[in-house]
C-alpha positions as CSV (number, residue, x, y, z in Angstrom):
1,M,83.1,-33.0,-33.9
2,P,82.5,-35.6,-31.0
3,P,79.4,-35.3,-28.9
4,R,79.7,-33.0,-26.0
5,A,79.8,-34.7,-22.6
6,G,76.5,-34.7,-20.8
7,L,75.7,-32.3,-17.9
8,V,74.9,-33.7,-14.5
9,L,73.4,-31.3,-11.9
10,V,74.3,-32.1,-8.3
11,V,72.0,-30.5,-5.7
12,D,72.7,-30.8,-2.0
13,D,73.0,-28.3,0.8
14,D,76.1,-30.1,2.2
15,A,79.1,-28.7,0.4
16,S,81.2,-31.8,1.1
17,I,78.7,-34.1,-0.6
18,R,78.5,-31.8,-3.6
19,L,82.4,-31.8,-3.8
20,V,82.7,-35.5,-3.5
21,A,79.9,-36.1,-6.1
22,T,81.4,-33.5,-8.5
23,R,84.8,-35.1,-8.3
24,I,83.4,-38.6,-8.9
25,L,81.5,-37.2,-11.9
26,Q,84.4,-35.3,-13.3
27,Y,86.6,-38.4,-13.0
28,G,83.9,-40.3,-14.9
29,G,84.1,-37.8,-17.9
30,Y,80.9,-35.8,-17.1
31,R,80.3,-32.1,-17.0
32,V,79.0,-31.1,-13.6
33,G,76.8,-28.3,-12.3
34,S,76.2,-27.9,-8.6
35,A,73.8,-26.0,-6.5
36,S,73.2,-25.9,-2.7
37,S,69.4,-25.2,-2.9
38,V,66.3,-25.7,-5.1
39,S,66.4,-22.0,-6.2
40,E,70.1,-22.2,-7.3
41,A,69.3,-25.5,-9.1
42,L,66.5,-23.7,-11.0
43,D,68.9,-20.9,-11.9
44,V,71.4,-23.5,-13.3
45,C,68.6,-25.2,-15.3
46,H,67.6,-21.9,-16.7
47,G,71.1,-21.6,-18.3
48,E,71.3,-25.2,-19.6
49,L,68.9,-28.0,-18.8
50,P,71.0,-30.9,-17.4
51,D,70.9,-34.5,-18.7
52,L,70.4,-35.8,-15.2
53,V,69.7,-34.3,-11.7
54,L,71.2,-35.9,-8.6
55,C,69.4,-34.2,-5.7
56,D,69.3,-34.5,-1.9
57,F,65.8,-35.0,-0.6
58,N,66.0,-33.1,2.7
59,M,67.3,-29.6,2.4
60,P,66.5,-26.4,4.2
61,G,63.8,-24.3,2.7
62,A,62.5,-26.4,-0.1
63,D,63.2,-30.2,-0.3
64,G,64.1,-32.0,-3.4
65,S,60.6,-33.0,-4.2
66,V,59.9,-29.3,-4.9
67,L,62.7,-29.3,-7.6
68,L,61.4,-32.4,-9.2
69,R,57.9,-31.0,-9.4
70,E,59.1,-27.6,-10.8
71,L,61.2,-29.2,-13.5
72,R,58.3,-31.3,-14.6
73,A,56.0,-28.4,-14.6
74,R,58.4,-26.2,-16.6
75,H,59.8,-28.8,-19.0
76,G,57.1,-31.6,-19.2
77,V,58.4,-34.6,-21.1
78,D,61.7,-32.8,-21.7
79,A,62.5,-32.6,-18.0
80,P,65.7,-34.3,-17.1
81,P,65.8,-37.7,-15.4
82,F,65.9,-37.1,-11.7
83,A,67.5,-39.3,-8.9
84,F,67.5,-38.6,-5.2
85,V,70.8,-39.1,-3.3
86,T,69.8,-39.2,0.3
87,A,70.3,-40.5,3.8
88,H,66.5,-40.7,4.0
89,H,66.1,-43.5,1.4
90,G,63.5,-45.2,3.5
91,D,61.3,-42.1,3.7
92,A,57.8,-43.0,2.6
93,R,57.4,-39.6,0.9
94,L,59.9,-40.8,-1.8
95,A,57.6,-43.7,-2.9
96,T,54.9,-41.3,-3.8
97,L,56.9,-39.1,-6.1
98,D,56.3,-39.7,-9.8
99,G,59.3,-39.4,-12.1
100,V,62.1,-40.5,-9.9
101,A,64.5,-42.6,-11.9
102,A,66.5,-43.8,-8.9
103,I,67.3,-43.4,-5.2
104,I,70.8,-43.7,-4.1
105,P,71.5,-44.0,-0.4
106,K,74.1,-41.9,1.4
107,P,76.8,-42.7,2.0
108,F,77.3,-43.5,-1.7
109,T,80.1,-45.2,-3.6
110,M,81.8,-44.1,-6.8
111,E,80.3,-47.2,-8.5
112,Q,76.8,-46.3,-7.5
113,I,77.0,-42.8,-8.9
114,L,78.8,-43.7,-12.1
115,G,76.6,-46.7,-12.7
116,L,73.5,-44.7,-12.4
117,V,74.8,-41.7,-14.5
118,A,76.0,-44.0,-17.3
119,K,72.3,-45.1,-17.8
120,F,71.3,-41.5,-18.8
121,V,74.3,-39.3,-19.7
122,I,77.0,-39.4,-22.4
123,P,80.5,-39.2,-21.0
124,R,83.3,-37.1,-22.5
125,P,85.1,-39.2,-25.2
126,G,88.3,-40.9,-23.9
127,S,87.1,-40.8,-20.3
128,I,86.9,-43.6,-17.9
129,A,83.1,-43.8,-18.3
130,A,83.4,-43.8,-22.1
131,M,86.0,-46.6,-22.0
132,R,83.8,-48.7,-19.9
133,L,81.1,-48.3,-22.6
134,T,83.4,-49.5,-25.4
135,V,85.2,-52.5,-23.6
136,P,83.9,-55.7,-25.3
137,T,82.5,-58.4,-23.0
138,K,82.7,-62.2,-23.4
């Protein structure tokens, strides 16, 4: 049986950002979970720990750094890689956070999202992302 495609969790309070990121990831051959808040994201992670978290930094209530710290506290070294996707990529608070794999500025491109995710997550066999991994280079 081929390996199951990895799960990417998209966390953003803006439904349009979640939709665009989800479509990009599905096109790339990844399974996608989504959440509009830190508490929803923790619920998703309770069901299945994602292989990567793409999270907005500034959200109402608790910001993305709360989710990062909570996942690290609950799962330690087994916590998923974590990337911020944010319009506030110059925010000095981001530089002080341990365990951030990447920061992708908004607006983002399909290439930025798929390029980052390919470093951490296995795509569905036969998908666009899987084919990119197997194309020989000269």
